[in-house]
C-alpha positions in Angstrom: 108.9 107.1 113.4 108.9 103.9 111.5 108.6 103.9 107.7 106.5 101.5 105.6 106.8 101.8 101.8 103.9 101.4 99.4 105.7 100.0 96.4 103.9 100.4 93.1 104.8 98.6 89.9 104.3 100.7 86.8 103.1 99.1 83.6 105.5 99.4 80.6 106.4 97.5 77.5 108.7 95.0 79.3 105.9 94.1 81.7 103.2 94.1 79.1 104.9 91.4 77.2 105.3 89.3 80.4 101.6 88.4 81.0 98.1 89.0 79.6 96.9 90.0 83.1 99.2 92.9 83.1 97.5 94.1 79.9 94.1 93.6 81.6 95.2 95.5 84.7 96.4 98.3 82.5 93.2 98.4 80.5 90.9 98.7 83.5 93.2 101.3 85.3 91.7 104.7 85.9 92.9 107.5 83.6 96.5 108.6 84.1 98.2 111.8 82.9 98.9 111.8 79.2 101.8 109.5 78.3 102.1 108.0 81.8 101.6 104.3 82.2 99.4 103.2 85.2 100.5 101.4 88.3 99.3 97.8 88.0 100.5 96.2 91.2 101.2 97.3 94.8 103.1 95.8 97.8 104.0 96.9 101.3 107.6 96.9 102.2 109.0 96.7 105.7 112.7 97.5 105.4 115.3 95.9 107.7 116.5 98.1 110.6 119.4 100.2 109.5 121.9 98.3 111.7 120.8 95.0 110.0 121.4 96.3 106.4 124.2 94.8 104.4 126.6 96.9 102.4 124.5 96.1 99.2 123.0 99.1 97.5 119.5 97.5 97.5 117.8 97.6 100.9 116.3 94.3 102.0 113.2 93.7 104.1 109.9 92.0 104.0 107.3 92.6 101.4 103.6 91.8 101.6 101.1 91.4 98.8 99.6 88.8 96.5 99.9 87.9 92.8 97.2 86.7 90.5 96.1 83.1 91.4 98.5 83.1 94.3 98.2 83.6 98.1 99.1 86.5 100.3 102.9 86.5 101.0 105.2 88.1 103.5 108.7 87.4 102.1 112.2 88.7 102.1 112.7 91.0 99.1 114.9 93.6 97.4 113.3 95.8 94.8 115.5 96.0 91.7 113.2 96.6 88.8 113.3 100.1 87.4 109.5 100.2 87.1 108.9 100.4 90.8 107.6 103.6 92.4 107.9 104.0 96.2 105.8 106.2 98.5 106.9 106.5 102.1 104.4 106.1 104.9 105.6 107.4 108.2 104.0 105.5 111.1 104.4 105.1 114.8 106.0 101.9 116.1 102.5 100.7 117.1 101.0 101.4 113.6 104.0 99.7 112.0 103.7 96.6 114.1 99.9 96.4 113.6 100.2 96.6 109.8 103.0 94.0 109.9 100.9 91.7 112.2 97.9 92.0 109.8 100.1 90.9 106.9 101.4 88.0 109.0 97.9 86.8 109.8 96.8 87.2 106.1 99.6 85.0 104.8 98.2 82.1 102.9 94.8 83.8 102.1 94.0 83.2 98.4 93.4 85.5 95.5 90.0 87.4 95.3 89.1 86.6 91.7 85.5 87.8 92.2 86.5 91.1 93.6 89.4 91.6 91.2 87.3 91.1 88.0 84.2 93.0 89.3 86.2 95.8 90.9 85.7 98.3 88.0 82.0 97.8 88.3 81.1 97.0 92.0 82.9 96.5 95.3 83.0 92.8 96.5 84.4 92.8 100.0 87.5 90.6 100.7 85.5 89.0 103.5 82.8 87.5 101.3 84.3 83.9 101.5 83.7 83.9 105.3 80.0 83.4 104.6 80.9 80.1 103.0 83.3 78.9 105.7 86.5 80.0 103.8 89.3 82.5 104.7 89.3 86.1 103.4 90.5 86.6 99.9 92.4 89.6 98.5 94.0 91.1 95.5 97.1 93.3 95.8 95.6 96.8 96.5 93.0 95.2 98.8 95.5 93.5 101.1 97.6 96.7 101.2 94.7 98.9 102.1 93.2 96.4 104.7 96.6 96.1 106.4 97.0 99.9 106.5 93.5 100.3 107.9 94.2 97.8 110.6 97.2 99.7 111.6 95.3 103.0 111.8 97.3 104.5 108.9 94.1 104.7 106.8 90.6 105.3 108.1 88.6 102.1 108.9 85.8 103.3 106.5 88.2 103.6 103.5 87.1 101.5 100.6 89.6 98.7 99.9 88.3 97.5 96.5 90.2 99.9 94.3 92.7 99.6 91.5 96.4 100.1 92.4 96.5 103.2 90.2 93.7 104.7 92.3 95.6 104.0 95.5 98.7 105.5 93.9 96.8 108.7 92.9 95.5 109.0 96.5 99.0 108.7 98.0 100.8 110.8 95.4 100.0 114.1 96.9 99.8 113.0 100.6 103.2 111.1 100.8 106.8 111.5 99.8 108.3 109.8 96.8 111.0 107.5 98.2 113.9 105.3 97.2 114.7 101.9 98.8 118.4 101.9 97.8 121.2 102.4 100.3 122.3 105.7 98.8 125.3 106.0 101.2 127.0 103.2 99.2 126.2 104.6 95.7 128.9 106.4 93.9 128.4 108.8 91.0 131.0 109.4 88.3 130.8 112.5 86.2 
């Protein structure tokens, strides 16, 4: 088994102050449990093989997603913010490689503004720019879902145009909460 992590960034006061779009993403999020802030961003994380890991407590690997006005990235990353929530997705080696390959091929695709802003009202497929001679466009949950669909982790007919909070709610009861820290190197003092 190979594990891919769906990494969700929870909204909180520190992040709310960082950018107006975080406030917007929070406002259009589906209803959460009382007192719980919504997940406003999602990335896929492909951790380094255990033998490649350094002694650092934070596990390194490659992360795939997109930020507002940016382009799809697949970059080295360690998740250090306390606001991240991780869900582990156990995959076969073939699924893992297919998801990673999809991310590699999507690198450089631009942000799907039309789909992002209309997502609460209607679904605008990430492939709409192909009709005009452009590459596909994505927002964060869209690239994550499309990559997982390509790898056979999700059904091909799953809707991709959903809010990160909706994806989190779907995975919450079907996956295991996870940690991307090297817990063998952590020490606890009591």
